[in-house]
Structures are given as structure tokens and as C-alpha cells.
C-alpha positions in Angstrom: 35.2 -26.1 -23.8 33.8 -29.2 -21.8 35.0 -27.0 -18.6 33.9 -23.6 -19.1 30.5 -24.7 -20.2 30.4 -26.9 -16.7 31.9 -23.4 -15.0 28.6 -21.8 -16.7 25.9 -23.9 -15.6 27.5 -23.9 -12.4 27.4 -20.2 -11.9 24.0 -20.2 -13.3 22.7 -22.5 -10.5 24.6 -20.4 -8.1 22.7 -17.2 -9.5 19.4 -19.1 -9.6 19.8 -20.0 -5.7 20.7 -16.8 -4.6 18.0 -15.1 -6.6 15.6 -17.6 -4.8 16.9 -16.6 -1.4 16.0 -12.9 -2.4 12.3 -13.4 -2.7 10.6 -13.9 0.7 7.7 -16.0 0.1 6.6 -15.3 3.9 3.2 -16.7 2.6 4.2 -19.9 2.0 4.6 -20.6 5.8 2.2 -18.2 7.3 -1.0 -18.2 8.3 -4.1 -15.6 9.2 -1.6 -12.4 8.1 -3.2 -9.3 7.6 -2.5 -5.4 7.9 -3.0 -3.4 11.0 -2.9 0.2 11.1 -2.0 0.8 7.6 1.6 -0.6 8.3 2.1 -3.8 10.4 1.6 -7.0 8.8 0.5 -9.6 11.5 0.9 -13.3 10.8 1.0 -16.6 12.7 4.1 -18.5 11.0 5.6 -21.7 11.4 9.1 -21.6 13.0 10.4 -24.5 11.0 10.4 -26.9 14.4 6.5 -27.8 14.0 5.5 -24.6 16.2 3.7 -21.7 15.2 4.7 -18.2 16.3 2.4 -14.9 16.4 4.4 -12.1 14.8 4.4 -8.7 13.3 6.7 -6.4 11.3 6.3 -2.9 10.6 6.4 -2.7 6.9 7.6 0.7 6.6 11.2 -1.2 7.0 10.7 -3.3 3.7 8.7 -1.3 1.6 9.1 2.1 -0.6 7.0 3.9 -3.1 7.9 4.7 -6.6 5.8 6.4 -9.2 3.9 3.2 -10.4 3.8 0.6 -7.2 5.0 -0.4 -4.0 8.5 -1.7 -4.4 10.7 -3.5 -1.6 13.3 -0.9 -0.3 15.0 -1.1 3.2 13.8 1.6 5.2 11.3 2.9 2.5 8.7 4.3 4.8 6.0 4.2 2.7 3.5 5.5 5.0 4.9 8.6 5.8 5.1 9.0 1.9 1.2 9.4 2.2 0.0 6.1 1.7 -3.0 5.0 3.9 -5.8 2.2 4.0 -3.5 -0.5 3.5 -4.9 -4.0 3.3 -4.3 -7.2 2.2 -6.3 -7.5 -1.0 -5.8 -11.2 -2.8 -3.1 -13.4 -1.8 0.2 -11.9 -0.4 -0.4 -8.5 -2.6 -1.3 -5.2 -0.1 -3.3 -2.3 -2.0 -2.8 0.9 -0.3 -4.4 4.2 -1.1 -1.0 6.7 -2.1 0.0 9.8 -3.8 -0.7 9.5 -7.7 -3.6 6.7 -6.8 -3.5 3.1 -5.8 -0.4 1.2 -5.2 0.2 -2.8 -4.8 2.9 -4.6 -3.3 3.5 -8.3 -3.5 4.2 -8.9 0.2 6.0 -12.0 -1.2 8.5 -10.5 -2.6 9.4 -8.5 0.4 8.9 -9.8 3.5 10.4 -13.6 5.0 9.6 -16.1 7.5 12.7 -16.5 9.7 12.2 -19.1 12.0 8.8 -18.0 12.7 9.4 -14.6 12.5 8.5 -11.7 10.0 11.8 -10.1 8.5 12.4 -8.1 5.3 13.7 -10.2 2.8 
């Protein structure tokens, strides 16, 4: 019984770590971020070695549209699906005018800082 409980906690801990890695949390290590031309996220990000990098990411590679919101989706191409006027609203939340109404994406869920370079999470 002890072995199975220990195994359970080890598996749960591993799942928690993997879940944390799936979340991007770019805003913890990046500043001055904004949306340019509807789908480019620009930021200044720490490179993990004390330096700062000016970087950009085409969010079409990371975000798609579903009936209710913008969601993390590889090659989601939200802009081609009619979303426009995208901007950072509060914190790391992006607001866009999309078919069916305004939609929101939590960029911290979809974008990561990898050594100073923005990337899809």
C-alpha cells in the first residue's frame, strides 16, 4: 500500500510539472509587450543570462478561434478567420473583434519566452 501511495504522488507531481511547462507565462519575463498589425506580439524579454532581447511572434502560429474565445491552437490562424483590431487589454489578455463578437485570449497560456525569444507554448 505504501508503494502505491508513493507511486501515486510521484505520478501526480510529474503531471503537475508537465502541466506547468505547457503554460507559457511569457509576461513574467517580458516587458513592453504590445500587438502590432493585428497579429504580431512584440516584446522585450529576458534571455535568462541577464540580457534583454527585442523579439516578435506571429500569433497566427499559436492562436485559433472557437465559438466563444480565442484559444491556444498550433497554426490557428485567427486573423485569417476574421479577427481584427487585436490589442492587449489587461495584463497579458488580448482582445479582438471576431465573427460572432469580441473574443479574448490569455497570451500567457499560448506564448512562452524561450531564451529571450517569443514562441508558441
